[in-house]
N, C-alpha and C positions, 0 to 999 in steps of 0.2 A: 606646636609646630614652629615656634620662633625661638630666638635667642635674645638674651638681655645682657647688656654690658654696663658695668657701673663706672662712674667717674667721681673723682674727689670733689668735695663741696666746701664752699664758704658762703654763708647765706647773706651776704650784703647786696649782691647784685641780683638782677632778674635771673630766674632759673627756667630751664626748659628740658623736655624730653624729646628725643628724636625718634621718628618712625619711618621705616623703609620696608620695601617689599622685594624679595628675591623672586625673579620670574625666569621664564625660558630665555629671555633676552639679556638677563643680568644675573650672573651666578653669585654664589654666596661671598666669594672673595671680592668681587667688584662691589657688592653691596656694603661690605665692611669698609672698603676704601672710600666709597661715596659718603658713608656715615662719618668717617674720620674727617673728611673735608667739610661736611656739613657742620660738625662740631667746631672746626676752625672758623668757619663763617660765623657761627653763633658767637664765638669768642671775640672775633673782630668787631661784631656788633655790640659787644659788652654784655653778652648773655652767657651764663654758666650752664653747661650741659650736665645733668645729673644721671641720665640713663638713656639707653637706646633700645628700641624694640624692633625686631624684624620678624617677618612672616613669609613663608614660602607659598606662593600662589602662582597659578598659571598666568594671571595678569592681575593688576590692582582691581579691587572690588569697585564696581561702578557706583555703589551707594556710599560707602564709607572708607574707601581706599584699602583698608585691611578688613578681615572678617570680623563679625560681631564679637566673637569670643576674645580675639586679640584686642579689639578696641575697648572691651570691658576691662581687660587687664591694664591697659594704658590709663583708662579713666580712674580705676581704683588706685593706681600708683600716684597719679598727679594729685588726687584728693588727699591721700594719706600723707604725702610729702609737701603738700601745699605749693605745688609747682605753678609758675606763672603762665607758661605757654607750652603748646605742643607744636613741633616743627616737623613737617613732612618733607621727605627728600625729593618728591616729584611735585609737579604742579597739580593743584586740586581744582576741580570744576566748581562752579558756584553751588551746584546741588550737593556735592560732596562736603563742602564747607558747612552748608546749612544743615545737612544730616548729622555731621559730627558735632556741631554746636548743640543740636537738639538732644543728642544722646548725653552730652555733658550736662545740659540743663535739667534732664530728668533726675540727676543726682543733686540738684540744687546748687550747682557750681557754674561760675562763668569764668572763662579764660580765653586768652588769645589763641587762635588757630592760624598758623602760618605755613606756607609752603616755601620751597627753595627760592622761587622767583621773588616772592615778597621780601624774603630775608635779604637777598642780594640788592633789591631796590632800596631797602632801608640802609644798607651799608653805603651804597652810592650816594644817598641823600646826606648821610653824615660826612662823607668825604668830599663832596662837591664844593669847590671854592669859587670858581669863576661864574659869571652870569650865564655863560653858555652852558656849562655843566649843570648848574642848578636848574636851568630851563629844560634841559634834556631829561634830567631825572624826574622833574615834576610831570612832564608830558608822559613819560613811561608809567608813572604812578597812576595818573588819571586813566590812561588806557587800560591799565590792569584793573582798576576799580570799577570801571563802567559796567562790564557784564556781571559784576558781583554785587551791584547795588540792590538787587532784589531782596537779599537776605536782611538788609538793614531795616527794611520796613515790613518784614514778615509778620510782626505782631499786629499789624493793622490790616492784613490781607482779608480778614473776614468781615470787615466793616463796610462792605459794598452795599449800595442802595438797590432799589428795585429797577424796573425798566426805565431807561432814559436817565438814570442817575449813576454817579460814580462816587464811591466812598472815599474818605480822607486818605486811606492807605494808598490807593491808586493815584490820587492827586499828588500826594507827597512824593511818590516814586517818580512820577512824570516830571515834577519840579526838579528833583534831584538829578535826573538824567539830563534835563535841559541845561542845568547849571554846569554839569560835568562836560557836556558836549560843547557848550560855549567856551569853557576854560580850555578844552583841548584845541578848539579852533584858534583861540587867542595865542596859545603857546606855540602852535605850528607857525602862525604868522610871525611871531617874535623870533622863532628859530630861523625862519627863512631870511629875515632881515639880518640876523647874525651871520648866517651862512654866506650871504652876499658879501658882507664885510670881510669875513675870513677868506673867502674865495679871492677877493681882490688882493688881500695880503699875500696869499699863496702865489697868486699870479705874478706879483711883483718880485717873488723870489725864484721865478722860473729859471733865471740865468745862473742859479747856484745849485750845485749837486745837493740832493737831499737824502739823508740817511735816517732810517727809522728803526728804533728798538722795538721789537715785538716779542711776544712769548706768553707763556702761561702766567697767571698771577703769582706773585711772591717768588720769582726766580732770580731777582736781583737786578732788574733793569734799571731802576732808579739809582742804585748804588753804582752801577757801571757808568751811568750818565754822569754822576758826580766825578768819577775818576777821569773820564775821557774829556769832558767839557769844563772841568773845574767849576761846575754849576752847583748852586745851593738848591738841590732838589730833595724834596721830602722822601725819605726812605725808612721803612719800618718793617719788622717781621710780622706783618699782618696781610691778609688778603685785600686786594684793591687799595693799597696804600696810596696809589696814584690813580685819580679819576680824570683830572685835567691833563691835556697834552702840554708838555713843556718843550719849547723850541729854543735852541741856543746856536749862535753862530760860533763856529770853531775854525781855526786856521792851523793846518799842519803843512810844513815845508812851503809856506807861503801861499798855499791854495786854500781859500775859504770854502766852507760848506756848512750846511745846516744839519744839526743832530736833534732828533725828536724822540722824546720818551712818551709812550702811549699807554693807554689803559690795558691792564692784563686780561687775557682770555681765561675762560674756565669752562669745564664741562657743564652741559645743561644751562649755558648762558641764556637768559631770557631773550626771546626774539624781540620783544618790545625795546629792550635796551640797545640791541644792535641797530634797530631802526632809528631810535632816538639819537644815538651817538653817531649817526651817519657822517655828520660833518667832521667830528673828531677823528673818525676812522678814515676820512679822506686823506689825512696826513699819511696813512699807510698806503692807500691806493695810489697816491701821487708821488710816493718816494721812488728814488732811483735805485737805492740799495737797502736791503733789509738785514738787520742783525737779529737773527732768531735766537734769543737767549734761553738756555735750558738749564734747569737745576739738576745737574748730573748726580747729586747726592740723594735725590728723591727716588724712592723705590719704583715709582711708576713713571719715570721720565720719558720712556718710549711712548707710552700712551699719551702723555702731555704733548709730545712732539706731533703726534697724529692729530690731536684735537686742534692745536694751533694751525697746523697745515690745512686741515679741513675748513676752518673758518676763513683762512687766507684765500683758499680756493673759491669759497662762496662769495668773497668780496671781490674776486677778480684780480687778486694780487699774488696768486700762488706761483706765478712763473717769473717773478722779479729776481734779479741777481741777489743771492742770499748767502750769508755767512752763518753757519751754525756755531754759536758760541756756547760751549759747555762751561757753565759757571759753577762755582763752589767746589772745585776739585779738592780743596783742603778738607772738605767734609765727606769726600767719597769714601764709602765703607770698604776699604781694601786692606787685606792682610799682607804681612811681609812674605807669606808663602809664595806670593806671585813673583817675588824677586829673589828666589833662591839662587838663581844663576847670575845675579848682579855682581859686578866687579867690586872688590873690597880694597880699602886702603891699607897702609902699614899697620894700623891699629885694629884691623879686622872689621872695620865699619864700612857700610856701603859708601862708595865714592859719591854717589848722587844723593841729594837731599830727598826727604820723603816726598815733597811736592814734585820734584823732578822725576822720581821713580813712579809716582802715580801718573804723571803726564805721559811718561814713557809707556807704561802699561796701557793707558787709554788709547794711545796712538796706535797700538798694535791690534786694537779691536776693530770690528767692522765699521765703527763710527768714523774712523779716519778715512775719509773719501775726498774726492775732488769735486763731486757734484752732490750737494753743495760743498763749498769749502768748510773745513772745520778747524776750530781753535779751542784749546782747553785752557781756562783761566780761573783765577780766583779774584774777583773784583775787590772783595773785602781785604784780602791779603796783598793786593797789587801784584799778583803773580802772573807772568806771561802777558802782561798788557802790551809790551813792546811788540810781541809777535802778532797780537790782535791788531795793533796800530798799523803794522806793516801790511797785513793782509787787507785791511780796510782801505789803506792808502792806495794800494795797487788798483782797486776798483774805482776809487774816487778819481785818480789820475786819468784812468781810461775814459770815464764819463766826462771829466772836466775838459780834456783835450778834444773831445768831440764837440763840446759847446764852444770852446775857445781854441781853435787849432793853432793860433799864432801866439798862445800864451808863453811868456818867458818867465818861469818861476823865479829866476834870480832878481827880476825887477819888482817882485812883490814880497820880498822877505823883510822889508823895512817897515817898522811901525805897527807890527801885529802884536798887541799886548796879550792876545789869547793863544799865542804859539804853544803847541804841545811840548811839555817837558817831561821826559820819562821819569817815573817815580820808582 
């Protein structure tokens, strides 16, 4: 009842198989898309995906996520190929992890069993650079581990004494829980102290217009940040390349403002991470203008827009002035057939460049609206950045003159080394 998909292999790095379930709420196409994203997450974490397994069920099995027959198929494959871990596309309950590990142990094998949330937590732990981000990730990790500690001491669960006595397994578990709870309390206090400090810093910036880049992960926010702010921001074609918020002061037309690059969103983003990264996401909540960056070359960009908008609504930031920035137009899969009626020059070639023709086509679609405003760019190719700058600048001026109604921009053009220069 399932499907398997193979992937190319090189056996130097850790290897994994992926497991997902197609249900009434998640059709086969969505499952395939989620597995592709899960494989990208695994690759970002340095893990090579060898195979994916899917099964069609009314809902995930309460005991082992997939049915026993499908789990047996998975276990046979991982033993035969000496795979290092199994990654499940949904969150597993502690009992599901315990049952899956038990079925694997019956075959005399031990391996890692991960779910999507734990994989994302691992990536965040690898990417976190600042004290704040590292503390946020560690807190989320401990909160994830706490309800799952029972399985760590299951081998001692039968060593309980008689009436009035407790065995070493129970003692060990209680000690482990206490240590975890103490660490969680400590990390929360540490984060509160950091939050107070960052709040003070943000409060001191209240008199400046704040613009935040938001969007799905890996849509090009950091690359756009580099182009707009001339900032040395890390950008890479991997999920969650940016975990820490980056804030830069920028001045356009003599008007200073703050530009912030934030962590990317993703479907099935662990709630623990959203809670732990509250202070980081406050940069979004307190922003005056949002640049919602979208990878228009992605086949599911419309769903990604909905996911990001849903998270923004949950955060209470869904009604902020927003510019929808469609990025990567140079990678948009469009054929010349869309431009059969385009004007030709004397040599019989289209008068407009391919990039301009793609932009022209996209502007004719239903995505060209005024609510929110839309701009089509390629940050990597520096295409249409002036149009984006003009659109952003109009909103910045409107907000800036509300704060400083007597501002004379001509008096502030001198001495700004970060003045924007079109590229």
